[in-house]
C-alpha positions as CSV (number, residue, x, y, z in Angstrom):
1,M,76.8,68.9,7.8
2,P,78.7,65.6,8.5
3,D,78.3,65.7,12.2
4,D,74.5,65.8,11.9
5,E,74.2,62.5,10.0
6,P,74.8,60.1,12.8
7,V,72.5,62.1,15.1
8,E,69.6,61.8,12.6
9,E,70.4,58.1,12.1
10,S,70.3,57.5,15.9
11,V,67.1,59.4,16.2
12,E,65.5,57.3,13.5
13,M,66.7,54.1,15.2
14,A,65.3,55.2,18.5
15,I,62.0,56.0,17.0
16,A,62.0,52.6,15.3
17,D,62.8,50.9,18.7
18,V,59.9,52.8,20.3
19,D,57.6,51.7,17.5
20,K,58.6,48.1,18.1
21,V,57.8,48.4,21.8
22,A,54.5,50.4,21.2
23,K,53.2,48.2,18.5
24,P,53.2,44.5,19.5
25,K,52.8,41.9,16.8
26,P,49.2,41.1,16.0
27,K,48.0,37.8,17.5
28,P,47.1,35.1,14.9
29,K,43.4,34.7,14.5
30,R,41.9,31.6,15.8
31,K,40.0,29.5,13.4
32,K,36.4,29.0,14.5
33,P,35.6,25.4,14.9
34,Q,33.4,24.1,12.1
35,K,29.9,23.3,13.2
36,R,28.8,19.8,12.5
37,P,25.6,19.6,10.5
38,Q,22.8,18.8,12.8
39,K,20.8,15.7,12.1
40,K,17.2,16.3,11.5
41,A,15.2,15.0,14.4
42,K,13.0,12.1,13.4
43,K,9.3,12.8,13.6
44,T,7.9,11.1,16.7
45,I,4.9,9.0,16.0
46,R,2.5,8.5,18.9
47,V,1.5,4.9,19.4
48,A,-1.9,4.2,20.9
49,H,-2.5,0.7,22.2
50,E,-5.9,-0.9,22.3
51,M,-4.7,-4.3,23.3
52,S,-4.2,-6.3,26.4
53,A,-1.1,-5.9,28.6
54,D,-0.1,-9.5,28.1
55,R,-0.2,-9.2,24.3
56,R,1.9,-6.0,24.5
57,K,4.5,-7.7,26.5
58,E,4.6,-10.6,24.1
59,I,5.2,-8.2,21.1
60,K,7.8,-6.2,23.0
61,L,9.7,-9.4,23.9
62,A,9.6,-10.7,20.4
63,L,11.0,-7.4,19.0
64,K,13.7,-7.2,21.7
65,E,15.0,-10.7,20.8
66,H,15.0,-10.0,17.1
67,E,18.3,-9.0,15.7
68,S,18.6,-7.0,12.5
69,E,20.0,-9.4,9.9
70,H,22.6,-8.9,7.3
71,R,22.3,-11.2,4.3
72,D,25.3,-11.7,2.0
73,E,23.1,-11.7,-1.1
74,W,22.0,-8.1,-0.2
75,D,25.6,-6.9,-0.1
76,R,25.8,-4.2,-2.8
77,S,29.5,-4.5,-3.2
78,S,29.1,-8.0,-4.5
79,G,27.1,-6.9,-7.6
80,Q,23.7,-7.9,-8.8
81,K,22.8,-11.2,-10.3
82,S,20.0,-12.2,-12.6
83,H,16.7,-13.1,-10.9
84,V,15.3,-16.6,-11.8
85,I,11.6,-17.4,-11.5
86,M,9.9,-20.4,-13.0
87,R,13.1,-21.2,-14.9
88,K,13.0,-17.8,-16.5
89,R,15.8,-15.3,-16.1
90,V,15.4,-11.5,-15.5
91,K,18.6,-9.5,-15.9
92,P,19.6,-6.6,-13.5
93,G,17.9,-3.3,-14.4
94,Q,15.2,-5.0,-16.4
95,M,11.4,-5.3,-16.0
96,R,9.8,-8.3,-17.5
97,T,6.2,-9.8,-17.5
98,L,6.0,-13.5,-17.4
99,M,2.9,-15.7,-18.0
100,V,2.7,-18.4,-15.3
101,N,0.2,-21.3,-15.5
102,L,-1.8,-21.9,-12.3
103,L,-2.2,-25.5,-13.2
104,D,0.3,-27.9,-14.7
105,V,-1.8,-29.5,-17.4
106,E,-1.3,-30.7,-21.0
107,I,-4.9,-30.2,-22.1
108,G,-7.7,-27.9,-20.7
109,D,-7.3,-24.4,-19.3
110,A,-4.1,-23.9,-17.4
111,W,-5.2,-20.4,-16.2
112,P,-2.1,-18.4,-17.1
113,I,-1.6,-15.2,-15.0
114,P,0.8,-12.4,-15.5
115,I,3.6,-11.8,-13.1
116,T,5.8,-8.7,-13.5
117,V,9.3,-8.8,-12.2
118,I,11.1,-5.5,-11.7
119,H,14.7,-6.6,-11.0
120,G,16.9,-3.8,-9.7
121,S,20.4,-3.0,-10.8
122,R,21.6,-3.4,-7.2
123,P,21.2,-6.3,-4.7
124,G,18.4,-6.1,-2.0
125,P,15.3,-7.9,-0.7
126,V,12.7,-9.7,-2.8
127,V,9.3,-8.1,-2.2
128,T,6.2,-9.7,-3.6
129,I,2.9,-7.8,-4.0
130,T,-0.3,-9.9,-4.6
131,G,-3.8,-8.9,-5.5
132,G,-7.0,-10.7,-6.5
133,I,-6.5,-13.8,-4.3
134,H,-10.3,-13.6,-4.1
135,G,-11.6,-13.0,-7.6
136,D,-14.3,-10.4,-6.8
137,E,-11.9,-8.2,-4.8
138,L,-10.7,-5.4,-7.1
139,T,-8.7,-3.1,-4.8
140,G,-5.6,-5.3,-5.2
141,P,-5.8,-5.6,-9.0
142,S,-6.4,-1.9,-9.4
143,A,-3.5,-0.9,-7.2
144,C,-1.1,-3.3,-8.9
145,T,-2.2,-2.1,-12.3
146,H,-1.4,1.5,-11.2
147,L,2.0,0.4,-9.8
148,L,2.9,-1.1,-13.2
149,S,1.8,2.0,-15.2
150,T,4.4,4.0,-17.2
151,S,4.0,6.9,-14.8
152,M,5.5,4.6,-12.1
153,T,8.0,2.5,-14.1
154,D,9.4,4.9,-16.7
155,P,13.0,6.2,-16.3
156,E,13.4,8.4,-13.3
157,R,10.0,7.4,-11.9
158,P,9.5,5.6,-8.5
159,L,9.8,2.0,-9.9
160,D,12.5,2.6,-12.5
161,P,14.5,-0.7,-12.5
162,L,17.8,1.2,-12.7
163,H,17.2,2.8,-9.4
164,I,15.9,-0.3,-7.5
165,A,17.9,-2.2,-5.0
166,G,16.4,-5.7,-4.9
167,T,13.5,-7.3,-6.7
168,I,9.8,-6.4,-6.9
169,R,7.4,-9.0,-8.1
170,I,3.8,-7.9,-8.7
171,I,0.9,-10.3,-9.3
172,P,-2.2,-8.3,-10.0
173,I,-4.7,-11.2,-10.2
174,I,-4.0,-14.6,-8.6
175,N,-7.5,-16.0,-8.8
176,L,-8.0,-15.6,-12.6
177,P,-11.1,-17.9,-13.0
178,G,-12.8,-16.2,-10.0
179,Y,-12.0,-12.8,-11.5
180,R,-13.5,-13.8,-14.8
181,N,-16.6,-15.1,-13.0
182,K,-16.8,-12.2,-10.5
183,S,-16.6,-14.8,-7.8
184,R,-14.6,-14.9,-4.5
185,Y,-13.9,-18.7,-5.0
186,F,-12.3,-21.0,-7.5
187,P,-14.5,-23.0,-9.8
188,D,-14.5,-25.9,-7.3
189,G,-16.1,-23.7,-4.7
190,R,-13.1,-23.4,-2.4
191,D,-11.3,-20.4,-1.0
192,L,-7.7,-20.2,-2.2
193,N,-6.7,-18.3,1.0
194,R,-7.5,-21.4,3.1
195,E,-5.5,-23.9,1.0
196,F,-1.9,-22.8,1.4
197,P,0.7,-24.2,1.1
198,G,-1.3,-26.6,-1.0
199,R,-0.8,-30.2,-2.2
200,I,0.5,-31.3,-5.5
201,K,-2.1,-34.1,-5.8
202,G,-4.9,-32.3,-3.9
203,N,-8.1,-30.7,-5.1
204,T,-8.0,-28.0,-7.8
205,T,-7.6,-25.1,-5.5
206,S,-5.0,-26.9,-3.4
207,R,-3.0,-27.6,-6.5
208,V,-3.0,-23.9,-7.5
209,A,-1.9,-23.0,-4.0
210,H,0.9,-25.5,-4.1
211,R,2.2,-24.2,-7.4
212,L,2.0,-20.5,-6.4
213,W,3.7,-21.1,-3.0
214,H,6.5,-23.4,-4.1
215,D,7.3,-21.8,-7.5
216,V,6.6,-18.1,-6.9
217,I,6.0,-16.8,-3.4
218,K,8.3,-19.0,-1.3
219,G,11.4,-17.2,-2.5
220,S,10.2,-13.8,-1.2
221,D,11.7,-11.9,1.8
222,Y,8.6,-9.7,2.3
223,L,5.0,-10.1,1.1
224,I,2.2,-7.5,0.8
225,D,-1.2,-9.1,0.2
226,L,-3.9,-6.7,-1.0
227,H,-7.6,-7.4,-0.2
228,S,-11.1,-6.0,-0.1
229,A,-14.2,-6.9,2.0
230,A,-16.4,-9.8,1.0
231,K,-19.6,-9.3,-0.9
232,G,-22.2,-7.1,0.8
233,R,-19.6,-5.2,2.9
234,I,-17.0,-2.4,2.6
235,N,-13.8,-2.0,4.6
236,M,-12.1,1.1,5.9
237,P,-8.4,1.0,4.8
238,Q,-6.5,-1.0,7.5
239,V,-3.5,-3.2,8.0
240,R,-3.6,-6.7,9.5
241,A,-0.5,-8.4,10.8
242,N,0.9,-10.6,13.5
243,L,2.8,-7.9,15.4
244,A,4.7,-10.5,17.4
245,D,6.5,-11.5,14.2
246,P,9.3,-9.0,13.9
247,H,9.5,-9.1,10.0
248,S,5.7,-8.6,9.7
249,N,5.8,-5.9,12.4
250,I,8.3,-4.0,10.2
251,V,6.3,-4.0,7.0
252,A,2.9,-3.4,8.8
253,K,4.2,-0.2,10.4
254,A,6.1,0.8,7.2
255,F,2.9,0.8,5.2
256,G,2.2,4.2,6.7
257,I,-1.4,4.2,7.9
258,E,-2.9,4.6,11.3
259,V,-5.0,1.5,12.1
260,I,-3.1,-1.8,12.4
261,L,-5.0,-4.8,13.7
262,D,-2.9,-7.3,15.5
263,S,-4.2,-10.7,14.4
264,K,-2.9,-14.2,14.1
265,P,-3.7,-15.4,10.6
266,P,-6.1,-18.4,10.1
267,K,-5.0,-21.8,9.1
268,G,-4.4,-22.3,5.4
269,S,-4.0,-18.5,4.7
270,L,-1.2,-17.2,2.6
271,R,-0.2,-14.9,5.5
272,R,0.2,-17.7,8.0
273,T,2.2,-19.9,5.6
274,A,4.5,-16.9,4.8
275,I,5.1,-16.2,8.5
276,N,5.9,-19.8,9.2
277,A,8.5,-19.7,6.4
278,G,10.2,-16.6,7.8
279,I,8.7,-14.1,5.3
280,G,7.5,-10.8,6.7
281,C,3.9,-10.5,5.7
282,M,1.0,-8.1,6.1
283,T,-2.5,-7.9,4.7
284,Y,-4.1,-4.7,3.5
285,E,-7.9,-4.4,3.6
286,G,-9.8,-1.6,1.8
287,G,-13.0,-1.2,-0.2
288,G,-15.5,-3.8,-1.1
289,A,-16.2,-6.6,-3.6
290,D,-17.1,-5.9,-7.2
291,N,-16.2,-2.3,-6.7
292,I,-13.2,0.0,-7.1
293,D,-13.0,2.4,-4.2
294,H,-10.6,5.2,-5.2
295,E,-9.6,6.1,-1.7
296,S,-8.7,2.5,-0.8
297,T,-6.7,2.1,-4.0
298,Q,-4.9,5.4,-3.4
299,V,-4.0,4.3,0.2
300,A,-2.8,0.9,-1.2
301,V,-0.5,2.4,-3.8
302,N,1.0,4.9,-1.2
303,G,1.4,2.1,1.3
304,V,3.3,-0.2,-1.1
305,L,5.6,2.7,-2.0
306,N,6.2,3.4,1.7
307,V,7.2,-0.2,2.4
308,L,9.6,-0.2,-0.6
309,K,11.2,3.1,0.6
310,S,11.4,1.8,4.2
311,L,13.2,-1.3,3.0
312,H,15.5,0.9,0.9
313,V,14.4,-0.9,-2.3
314,I,13.5,2.4,-3.9
315,P,14.9,5.8,-3.1
316,G,13.0,8.4,-1.1
317,N,11.6,8.9,2.4
318,P,8.4,7.2,3.3
319,T,5.4,9.2,4.6
320,R,4.4,8.5,8.1
321,P,1.1,8.9,10.0
322,R,0.6,11.3,12.9
323,F,-0.1,8.3,15.1
324,R,-0.6,4.6,15.0
325,L,-3.4,2.7,16.6
326,L,-2.3,-0.9,17.4
327,A,-5.5,-2.8,18.3
328,Q,-7.0,-6.2,18.8
329,G,-10.4,-7.4,20.0
330,S,-12.7,-6.1,17.3
331,T,-16.3,-7.4,17.3
332,W,-19.1,-7.8,14.8
333,L,-22.4,-6.1,15.4
334,R,-25.1,-8.4,14.2
335,A,-28.7,-8.1,13.3
336,G,-31.1,-9.2,16.0
337,E,-34.0,-9.5,13.5
338,G,-34.5,-10.0,9.8
339,G,-35.7,-7.5,7.2
340,L,-34.3,-4.5,5.4
341,L,-31.1,-2.8,6.8
342,D,-30.7,0.9,6.9
343,M,-27.1,1.8,7.8
344,W,-26.7,5.2,9.5
345,V,-22.9,5.1,9.4
346,G,-20.3,3.9,7.0
347,P,-16.7,2.6,7.2
348,S,-14.3,5.0,9.1
349,S,-17.2,6.4,11.1
350,V,-16.5,7.2,14.8
351,V,-19.5,6.3,17.0
352,E,-20.3,6.9,20.7
353,E,-21.8,4.5,23.2
354,G,-25.6,4.2,22.7
355,E,-25.5,5.7,19.2
356,I,-27.8,4.1,16.6
357,V,-25.6,2.7,13.8
358,A,-28.4,1.0,11.9
359,T,-32.1,0.2,11.9
360,I,-34.0,-2.9,10.6
361,S,-37.5,-2.8,9.2
362,D,-39.7,-5.4,7.6
363,P,-42.3,-4.6,4.9
364,A,-44.5,-7.3,6.3
365,H,-44.7,-5.4,9.6
366,P,-45.1,-1.7,8.9
367,G,-44.3,0.7,11.7
368,L,-42.0,-1.7,13.4
369,T,-38.2,-1.0,13.5
370,V,-35.3,-2.5,15.4
371,D,-32.3,-0.3,16.3
372,I,-28.7,-1.6,16.3
373,I,-26.8,0.3,19.0
374,A,-23.1,0.9,19.4
375,P,-21.9,-1.0,22.5
376,G,-19.3,1.7,23.4
377,D,-17.1,4.4,21.9
378,G,-15.5,3.0,18.8
379,L,-14.5,3.0,15.1
380,M,-16.5,1.3,12.4
381,I,-13.8,-0.5,10.3
382,C,-16.3,-2.3,8.1
383,T,-20.1,-1.8,7.4
384,A,-22.7,-3.8,5.4
385,T,-23.8,-2.7,2.0
386,N,-26.4,-5.4,1.4
387,P,-29.8,-4.3,2.7
388,H,-31.2,-7.8,3.0
389,V,-30.4,-9.2,6.5
390,S,-31.5,-12.1,8.7
391,A,-31.1,-12.6,12.4
392,G,-27.4,-13.0,13.0
393,T,-26.2,-11.3,9.8
394,P,-23.1,-9.1,10.5
395,V,-23.8,-5.5,9.8
396,G,-20.7,-3.7,11.1
397,H,-17.2,-4.5,12.3
398,F,-16.7,-2.5,15.5
399,L,-13.3,-1.6,16.9
400,P,-13.7,-0.5,20.6
401,L,-11.8,2.6,21.7
402,S,-11.6,2.4,25.4
403,K,-8.5,4.7,25.8
404,H,-7.9,6.7,22.7
405,A,-11.3,7.9,21.3
406,E,-10.2,11.5,21.6
407,L,-7.1,10.8,19.6
408,I,-9.2,9.4,16.8
409,R,-11.6,12.3,17.0
410,S,-8.8,14.7,16.4
411,Q,-8.5,13.5,12.8
412,L,-12.1,13.6,11.6
413,D,-13.7,15.3,8.6
414,E,-17.0,17.3,8.6
415,N,-18.9,14.1,8.3
416,N,-17.4,12.5,11.4
417,M,-15.3,10.1,9.3
418,F,-11.8,9.2,10.2
419,I,-9.2,10.6,7.7
420,I,-6.7,7.9,6.6
421,A,-3.2,9.0,6.0
422,G,-2.6,9.3,2.3
423,S,-6.2,9.2,1.3
424,E,-6.4,12.9,0.4
425,D,-3.2,13.0,-1.7
426,E,-3.3,13.3,-5.4
427,P,-3.0,9.9,-7.1
428,V,0.7,9.5,-7.8
429,W,0.0,7.5,-11.0
430,R,-2.0,10.3,-12.6
431,E,-0.3,12.8,-14.8
432,E,-1.6,15.7,-16.8
433,V,-0.4,15.4,-20.4
434,E,-1.0,17.6,-23.4
435,V,-3.7,16.1,-25.7
436,D,-3.9,16.8,-29.4
437,E,-7.5,17.7,-30.3
438,I,-9.1,17.0,-33.7
439,S,-12.5,18.1,-34.9
440,L,-14.8,16.2,-37.3
441,E,-17.7,17.9,-39.1
442,G,-20.9,15.9,-39.5
443,E,-24.1,15.0,-37.7
444,W,-25.8,12.1,-36.0
445,S,-27.7,9.8,-38.3
446,G,-30.6,9.5,-35.8
447,G,-31.6,9.6,-32.2
448,S,-31.5,5.9,-31.4
449,V,-28.9,4.1,-29.2
450,D,-27.4,2.7,-32.5
451,A,-27.0,6.1,-34.1
452,E,-23.8,6.8,-36.0
453,W,-21.7,9.9,-36.7
454,Q,-21.8,10.6,-40.4
455,T,-19.3,12.9,-42.1
456,A,-17.9,13.5,-45.6
457,F,-14.1,14.1,-45.6
458,T,-12.6,16.4,-48.2
459,G,-10.9,13.5,-50.0
460,D,-14.2,11.6,-50.2
461,S,-16.1,14.5,-51.8
462,E,-13.4,14.8,-54.5
463,S,-13.5,11.1,-55.2
464,G,-17.2,10.8,-55.1
465,E,-17.1,8.6,-52.0
466,A,-19.2,10.8,-49.7
467,G,-21.1,9.3,-46.8
468,S,-18.3,7.6,-44.8
469,R,-19.2,6.8,-41.3
470,I,-17.5,6.7,-37.9
471,S,-19.4,4.5,-35.5
């Protein structure tokens, strides 16, 4: 019916109007603010001071006055240039070993030593690593050799030149003649580490020092000098640096081990000469002479990698110790009598006041012994290995722990030995590789030390040439 159509339309319109009132428009959803990624909190390292208040103030003031420097040659936007050493050029992204003569002579032995330069593809600091400045100290040469192994320098490995920013110069053995003769000194009887910066017309050792300093080391930004104890002793892994020198303070702490001895270097030492030239320098001590201590070598390699990571020369995060012990004032415990020494403790041992650390006996006086007593709570950072002593012979390097003995005791093994950071890790230079095995049939020709392995190969028996030997 026509009259009903408008009624239905009006009803529909009314219903629609009600719906508009009853159903308000949905509010637009608010976007949740994006959470900023939280920065990982840096691991806090406890610092334990075993030094005087005056020295602490001196170090704090020196670090406060130091400003972080920006060098134009480190600007990575400017591109990398070739590295020049001894008039020889190393291109960016290249590793090259150069032979450098210690003496500038026309006849006679010039004592050529290998220096390996790993020149990165990007700009950065020049870091020099030295070993064997004393010819009988093998921790440095061993650590440098491992750093230069293919497991470290191959592509995608820690010291791959293409991933390095800056330049790494590694000198495994500085004192070549001393190394050959198993001697701490140069052939003229002098200590190279007391002759720097050397003299061009001086004695033999002084001439070597002059050439090394002016032609090789002087151009460094940082220097890591790897050492061991002298003959008849063995050192606990430790770092020595002048902590009032900001650049040296940086590399000493970056090395990543607990014990850092604050010491001013002696006159004529490489460390003192480097500091005077504005080069950040630290000395690592670990192990003993004429011996390769695997723990000390492992800590040395880890420490060098930590420094390189901290300086952003190589990628990766450095490992850090649980605490640092900054100390000074260590003393030598000396024999009061002569005779045969029996050490009761070794390097890294923690001792208490009144504890016997060694005894001395004399075959000429049976039944008589003399005890050497710890003067207080402390850490043995070096102990004697030579049993023959006279009155006054140093038998142990004792680091007093007047405040933080308990902190050290919190990191001991079952033998009461202090555990050095990085000493228990797997050696980073060792890799398990598949080895092809071959077998040879045969038998020993006899039981003497000169016996040979005799075998007949298949081809030999056919040709009538049996009885070939492999010695």
